[in-house]
C-alpha positions in Angstrom: -16.6 -5.7 9.4 -18.6 -3.7 12.0 -19.3 -5.6 15.2 -22.5 -4.7 17.0 -22.4 -4.2 20.8 -23.8 -7.1 22.8 -26.5 -6.4 25.3 -24.0 -7.0 28.1 -21.6 -4.6 26.6 -24.2 -1.9 26.2 -25.2 -2.3 29.8 -21.6 -2.2 30.9 -21.0 1.0 28.9 -24.1 2.6 30.4 -23.1 1.7 34.0 -19.6 3.1 33.5 -21.0 6.3 32.2 -23.6 7.0 34.8 -23.3 4.7 37.9 -22.5 6.3 41.3 -19.0 5.6 42.6 -20.3 3.4 45.3 -21.5 0.8 42.7 -18.9 1.2 40.1 -16.5 -1.6 39.5 -14.8 -2.6 36.3 -15.1 -6.3 35.5 -11.9 -8.5 35.7 -11.9 -9.1 31.9 -12.5 -5.4 31.0 -10.1 -2.5 30.8 -11.6 1.0 31.1 -9.4 3.9 30.1 -9.9 7.6 30.5 -8.1 9.8 27.9 -8.6 12.8 25.7 -9.7 11.2 22.4 -11.5 14.1 20.7 -8.8 14.2 18.0 -10.0 11.0 16.3 -11.0 11.9 12.8 -11.1 8.5 11.1 -10.2 4.8 11.9 -9.0 4.1 8.4 -5.3 3.2 8.9 -4.5 4.7 5.5 -5.6 8.1 6.8 -5.5 8.1 10.7 -2.6 10.2 11.8 -3.8 11.5 15.2 -2.4 10.2 18.5 -5.8 8.8 19.6 -6.8 7.4 16.2 -3.5 5.4 15.9 -3.9 4.1 19.4 -7.1 2.5 18.1 -5.9 1.2 14.7 -2.7 -0.2 16.2 -4.9 -2.7 18.1 -7.4 -3.4 15.3 -4.7 -4.3 12.6 -1.5 -6.2 12.3 1.5 -5.2 10.2 4.1 -7.3 8.4 6.6 -6.5 11.2 5.8 -5.0 14.7 6.9 -4.6 18.2 6.5 -7.1 21.0 4.7 -5.2 23.8 6.5 -7.4 26.4 10.0 -6.7 25.0 10.1 -3.3 23.3 13.9 -3.2 23.5 14.1 -6.1 21.0 13.0 -3.8 18.2 10.8 -4.8 15.3 9.9 -8.5 15.1 8.2 -10.7 12.6 4.4 -10.3 12.6 2.2 -11.2 9.6 5.4 -11.7 7.8 7.2 -14.7 9.3 10.4 -13.9 7.5 11.9 -11.6 4.8 14.9 -11.5 2.4 16.8 -8.6 0.9 18.1 -8.9 -2.7 21.8 -8.8 -3.3 21.6 -5.3 -4.7 19.4 -4.1 -1.8 16.7 -2.9 -4.2 14.0 -5.2 -3.1 12.7 -7.0 0.0 10.5 -10.1 -0.2 8.3 -11.1 2.7 6.8 -14.5 3.4 3.3 -14.2 4.9 2.7 -16.6 7.8 0.0 -19.3 7.5 -3.0 -19.4 9.8 -3.6 -15.7 10.4 -7.2 -14.6 9.7 -9.0 -11.3 9.4 -11.9 -10.5 11.7 -14.2 -11.5 8.8 -12.7 -15.0 8.9 -10.9 -14.5 5.6 -7.3 -15.6 5.6 -4.5 -13.0 5.5 -2.8 -13.3 2.1 0.1 -11.7 0.4 -2.5 -10.2 -2.0 -4.1 -8.3 0.9 -0.7 -7.0 2.0 0.2 -5.8 -1.5 -3.2 -4.2 -2.0 -3.1 -2.5 1.4 0.2 -0.7 0.5 -1.0 0.1 -3.0 -4.2 1.5 -1.5 -2.2 3.8 0.8 -0.2 5.2 -2.1 -3.2 5.7 -4.3 -5.3 7.4 -1.6 -2.3 9.6 -0.7 -3.7 10.7 2.6 -1.6 12.5 5.2 0.6 9.5 6.5 1.2 8.1 3.0 4.7 9.7 2.9 5.9 7.0 5.2 5.6 4.6 2.3 6.0 6.9 -0.7 9.5 8.0 0.4 10.7 4.6 -1.0 9.8 5.7 -4.5 6.2 4.5 -4.7 3.7 6.6 -6.7 0.1 6.0 -7.8 1.4 5.5 -11.3 4.1 2.8 -10.5 2.8 1.2 -7.3 1.3 -1.9 -8.9 4.6 -2.7 -10.6 6.7 -1.8 -7.6 4.6 -3.7 -5.0 3.8 -7.2 -6.2 2.8 -10.6 -4.8 3.0 -14.2 -5.9 1.5 -17.0 -3.7 2.4 -16.2 -0.1 5.3 -13.9 -1.1 5.1 -10.1 -1.2 7.9 -8.0 -2.8 8.6 -4.3 -2.3 10.8 -3.0 -5.2 12.5 0.2 -3.9 14.0 3.1 -5.7 17.3 3.0 -3.7 19.1 0.3 -1.7 17.8 1.6 1.6 19.0 0.2 5.0 16.9 -2.8 5.9 16.3 -1.3 9.3 14.9 1.9 7.8 12.4 0.1 5.7 11.3 -2.3 8.4 10.9 0.4 11.0 8.7 2.3 8.7 6.5 -0.8 8.2 5.7 -0.8 11.9 3.8 2.4 11.4 0.0 2.4 11.6 -0.3 3.4 7.9 1.4 0.1 7.0 -1.4 -2.0 8.6 -2.7 -4.9 6.5 -6.5 -4.7 5.6 -8.9 -7.3 4.4 -9.2 -6.5 0.6 -12.4 -8.5 0.0 -14.3 -7.0 3.0 -13.2 -3.4 2.2 -13.9 -3.5 -1.5 -17.4 -5.0 -0.8 -18.1 -1.7 1.1 -16.3 0.7 -1.3 -18.2 3.8 -2.5 -17.2 4.8 -6.0 -13.4 5.1 -6.3 -12.8 5.6 -2.6 -11.3 2.1 -2.0 -13.4 1.8 1.2 -12.1 5.0 2.8 -15.5 6.2 4.0 -16.6 2.8 5.3 -13.2 2.2 7.1 -13.6 5.5 8.8 -16.0 3.9 11.3 -15.5 0.2 10.7 -12.6 -2.3 10.8 -11.2 -4.9 8.5 -8.1 -6.0 10.4 -6.5 -9.1 11.8 -5.4 -7.5 15.1 -6.0 -8.6 18.7 -9.2 -6.5 18.9 -12.2 -5.8 16.8 -14.1 -2.5 16.7 -17.2 -2.7 18.9 -18.2 0.9 18.7 -16.9 4.5 18.2 -18.9 7.5 19.3 -17.0 10.6 18.3 -15.9 12.7 21.3 -17.4 10.1 23.7 -15.9 6.6 23.7 -14.3 3.8 21.8 -15.1 0.2 22.6 -12.9 -2.7 21.4 -13.8 -6.4 21.7 -11.2 -9.2 21.9 -10.7 -11.3 18.7 -10.9 -14.8 20.0 -9.2 -16.3 16.9 -6.2 -14.0 17.0 -3.2 -15.8 15.7 -1.1 -14.8 18.7 -3.8 -15.9 21.2 -6.8 -14.1 22.4 -6.0 -11.2 24.8 -7.0 -11.5 28.5 -8.9 -8.2 28.4 -12.0 -9.2 26.5 -13.2 -5.6 26.2 -11.4 -2.2 26.2 -13.4 0.9 26.7 -11.7 4.2 26.2 -13.7 7.2 27.5 -13.2 10.7 26.4 -12.4 12.6 29.6 -10.6 15.9 28.9 -9.9 17.2 32.4 -7.1 15.7 34.5 -9.1 16.3 37.7 -12.0 14.3 36.3 -9.7 11.5 35.3 -8.2 11.4 38.8 -11.6 11.3 40.4 -12.8 8.5 38.2 -9.6 6.5 39.0 -10.0 7.1 42.8 -13.6 6.0 42.7 -12.7 2.8 40.8 -14.8 3.8 37.7 -11.7 3.4 35.5 -8.6 1.3 35.4 -6.3 3.8 33.6 -6.0 7.6 33.5 -3.7 8.8 30.7 -3.7 12.6 30.9 -2.9 13.6 34.5 -1.2 16.9 35.3 1.8 16.9 37.7 -0.5 17.9 40.6 -2.9 15.1 40.0 0.0 12.6 39.5 1.4 13.6 42.9 -2.1 13.1 44.4 -2.6 9.7 42.9 0.7 8.5 44.3 -0.7 9.1 47.8 -3.8 7.0 47.2 -3.8 3.3 48.4 -4.6 0.9 45.6 -3.3 3.2 42.9 0.0 3.6 41.2 1.8 5.8 38.6 3.5 4.4 35.5 6.3 6.6 34.1 7.3 6.1 30.5 9.5 8.3 28.4 7.9 9.2 25.1 9.2 10.5 21.8 7.9 14.0 21.9 10.7 16.6 22.1 10.1 20.2 23.4 12.5 22.3 21.4 13.5 26.0 20.8 13.7 27.0 17.2 15.7 30.2 16.4 14.6 31.7 13.0 17.6 32.4 10.8 15.7 35.1 9.1 16.1 37.2 12.3 19.3 39.2 12.2 20.0 38.8 15.9 19.2 35.1 16.2 21.2 34.2 13.1 24.4 35.3 14.8 26.4 32.1 15.8 27.3 33.6 19.1 23.6 34.2 20.0 22.8 30.7 19.0 25.5 29.4 21.3 24.6 31.7 24.1 20.9 30.7 24.0 21.8 27.1 24.8 23.1 28.3 28.2 20.1 30.5 28.9 17.7 27.7 29.5 17.4 26.5 33.1 17.0 22.8 32.2 17.0 21.4 35.7 15.1 24.2 37.3 12.3 24.1 34.7 12.0 20.3 34.8 12.0 20.2 38.6 9.3 22.9 38.9 6.4 23.6 36.5 7.4 20.8 34.1 8.0 18.3 36.9 7.0 14.8 36.0 6.0 15.6 32.4 9.4 16.6 30.8 13.0 15.8 31.5 16.1 17.4 29.9 17.1 16.0 26.6 19.4 17.8 24.2 19.6 15.7 21.0 17.0 15.3 18.3 16.6 11.5 18.6 14.5 10.3 21.5 15.7 7.5 23.8 14.9 4.1 22.3 15.7 5.0 18.7 18.6 3.6 16.8 21.5 5.9 17.3 19.9 8.0 20.1 22.5 10.2 21.7 22.4 10.4 25.5 24.6 13.4 25.9 23.4 16.8 27.4 26.3 19.2 26.7 24.6 22.4 27.9 23.9 23.6 31.4 22.2 26.8 32.7 25.0 29.3 32.9 24.1 33.0 32.4 27.6 34.2 33.0 28.9 32.0 30.2 26.2 33.2 27.9 27.1 36.8 28.8 30.8 36.2 28.0 29.9 34.5 24.7 27.9 37.6 23.7 30.5 40.0 24.9 33.3 38.3 23.0 31.2 38.7 19.9 30.6 42.4 20.6 26.8 41.9 21.1 25.6 44.4 23.7 21.8 43.7 23.6 18.9 43.1 21.3 15.1 42.6 21.2 13.1 39.7 19.8 9.3 39.6 19.6 8.0 36.1 19.4 4.7 34.1 19.3 3.8 31.4 21.8 0.9 28.9 21.8 -1.4 29.6 24.7 -0.6 26.4 26.6 0.5 26.7 30.2 3.7 24.7 29.8 4.9 26.6 26.7 4.1 30.0 28.3 5.9 29.1 31.5 9.0 28.0 29.5 8.9 31.2 27.5 8.7 33.4 30.6 11.6 31.6 32.2 13.6 32.1 29.0 12.5 35.8 29.0 13.9 36.2 32.5 17.3 34.6 31.8 17.7 36.4 28.5 17.1 39.7 30.4 20.0 38.8 32.7 22.2 38.4 29.6 21.1 41.8 28.2 18.6 40.4 25.6 14.9 41.3 25.6 12.2 38.7 24.7 8.7 40.1 24.1 6.0 37.4 24.2 2.8 37.4 22.1 0.4 34.6 23.0 -1.7 33.1 20.3 -3.9 30.0 19.7 -2.2 26.8 18.5 -3.6 27.2 15.0 -2.4 30.8 14.7 1.1 30.0 15.9 1.4 27.0 13.6 0.3 29.0 10.6 2.9 31.7 11.4 5.6 29.1 12.0 4.9 27.3 8.7 5.1 30.8 7.0 8.6 31.2 8.7 7.3 34.2 10.7 8.1 33.1 14.3 11.5 34.3 15.6 11.7 32.0 18.6 9.4 28.9 18.5 8.7 26.8 21.6 6.8 23.6 20.9 6.9 19.9 20.5 7.8 17.5 17.7 6.7 13.9 17.7 8.2 11.2 15.5 6.1 10.0 12.6 7.5 6.5 12.5 10.0 4.4 14.5 13.2 5.0 12.5 15.8 7.6 13.3 15.3 9.2 9.9 11.9 10.4 11.0 13.7 13.1 13.1 17.0 13.4 11.2 15.1 14.2 8.0 13.3 17.2 9.6 15.9 18.6 12.1 19.1 18.0 10.0 17.9 18.1 6.4 16.8 21.0 4.2 18.0 20.7 0.6 16.2 23.9 -0.5 16.0 26.7 2.0 14.3 29.2 -0.3 10.8 30.6 0.6 9.5 29.1 -2.6 10.3 25.5 -1.5 7.5 25.7 1.1 8.9 22.5 2.8 6.7 23.0 5.8 7.2 19.5 7.0 10.9 20.2 7.7 11.7 22.0 11.0 14.9 23.2 9.5 13.0 24.9 6.7 10.5 26.4 9.1 13.3 28.0 11.0 15.1 29.1 7.8 18.1 26.9 8.7 20.3 26.2 5.7 21.5 22.8 6.8 25.2 22.4 5.9 25.7 20.3 2.8 27.8 17.8 4.7 25.1 17.3 7.4 22.4 16.9 4.8 24.4 14.4 2.8 25.2 12.4 6.0 21.5 12.3 6.8 20.8 10.8 3.3 23.7 8.4 3.5 22.4 7.0 6.9 19.2 5.8 5.2 21.3 3.6 2.9 23.7 2.1 5.4 22.9 -1.6 5.8 25.0 -2.3 8.9 22.8 -1.2 11.8 25.8 -0.6 14.1 27.5 1.6 11.6 24.1 3.3 10.9 23.7 4.0 14.6 27.1 5.6 14.8 26.3 7.8 11.7 23.3 9.2 13.5 25.4 9.9 16.7 27.9 11.8 14.6 25.1 13.8 12.9 23.7 14.7 16.3 27.0 15.8 17.7 27.6 18.1 14.6 24.1 19.3 15.0 24.5 20.2 18.7 27.6 22.2 17.8 25.9 24.6 15.4 22.2 24.1 14.7 19.7 26.9 15.7 16.9 24.4 16.5 17.7 23.3 20.1 16.2 20.2 21.7 15.4 21.0 25.4 13.2 18.4 27.0 11.5 15.1 26.3 8.0 14.3 27.4 7.3 11.6 30.0 3.9 9.9 30.1 2.6 9.6 33.6 -0.3 7.1 33.6 -2.5 6.5 36.7 -3.4 2.9 37.2 -5.3 0.7 39.5 -2.8 -1.4 41.4 -4.1 -4.6 39.9 -3.4 -3.5 36.3 -0.3 -5.2 35.0 1.8 -5.1 31.8 0.4 -1.7 30.7 2.5 0.0 28.0 2.1 2.8 25.5 5.1 1.5 23.7 7.8 3.8 25.0 9.1 6.2 22.4 8.4 4.2 19.3 4.8 2.9 19.4 1.3 3.3 20.9 -0.9 1.7 23.5 -1.0 -2.1 23.0 -3.9 -3.6 25.0 -3.2 -7.2 24.2 -0.4 -7.3 26.8 -2.6 -6.0 29.7 -3.7 -8.3 32.5 -5.3 -7.7 35.9 -4.1 -9.3 39.0 -6.1 -10.1 42.1 
């Protein structure tokens, strides 16, 4: 249900927006965050798939399983499901819903709500629905495949997937459990409440939705009857502040508690201010270089190998990418099952020249398209310089993000430099796009696969290993399978992971237990406290 702002909250929001720095002070029970949140399109968890939107829904809703913000290394934990059992044949998982959890409406959380929530995602078939439909659920079969009886919910799968694969996917925002009665009371036609949930909430999470003003602010209010205990921050206000310098100024003035989008320059400045601190947290977004295999020069194995030695990993990460990216040369981010912490390539122009010479390659020119973001342009120009030393010419054409993405999805970008962020917290989320491409034809139009976008015909053995890893029930064996896949991938693949992003968050010194969930989740406000 939609919660109206109290008069105190309205006054607080107004003061935070316009009060001079001399009078600004955030209350002890309120967390004020500055971030770029103009990407929010909807707050319906069945549709929200933008970074900022999921940051909101992850706090409004609970899922059957989730992460403990105080112990992320423990992996997924029971949440609305207190336990689960896998059938002997591995084809179904049955969850027992815990007693005592309630939605913000006061309605009890039931297995019926959980079943309906998943069925709703599949039937609406919005962008993130694939996270559930990959288990064989379709609009036609979902009511037979996802069933409930009493406090039991059963998912009947199309294959005996690894338990960890299924459960990791159920931590995603799209797997949030919604209040069926409240949503259907506000449905319009056959939309299953999609329009209403775009600006309202029907969750059981630690926070309720106080208000969302597009491109301005989101306000959350603590749910005092939350089954895990009411959070200490009774209000969370997230203000849309796009400029890093503006976020830094607000932080220094005490107008905000958290600044989420600081540039390296502003990060360094904040470190020098008494009463402020910087929290560094590796994220899951990988900056990579994709070499199109449609390009005659770039499809040569010697060129692929040489390019891995033409990136100045340390020099780039210690200069213009300082503080926001660190070298990372495997497709799984740290924190994921089977993540490989091995960086086999170093910057070595002489070695690259020798590899090219041994292959009889004396030169070549590539014209490429780069999104007009400073960090991508800087990386491209550094690569241009090192390629020139090795006798290769890189011509750079700058374009908008939309233009580059359209060209990339049409397989028309010879060298792509950009980022890839995981869609859910299981290793398959990246393995299935970097190391899987069952149909490399233009007609396949598998634009969601990075391998396809770069015209990389993934070796049959690697593709089969990627599929097999989703079915391995032993988590330790499954982790080793992904390590083996990544090592094979590093040896030959033309899509080369370069760096992984690091979130540098500016905080008031008294803000404690802040987390954006490392590489696998989003901001979880219920863990945050303020010291004296």
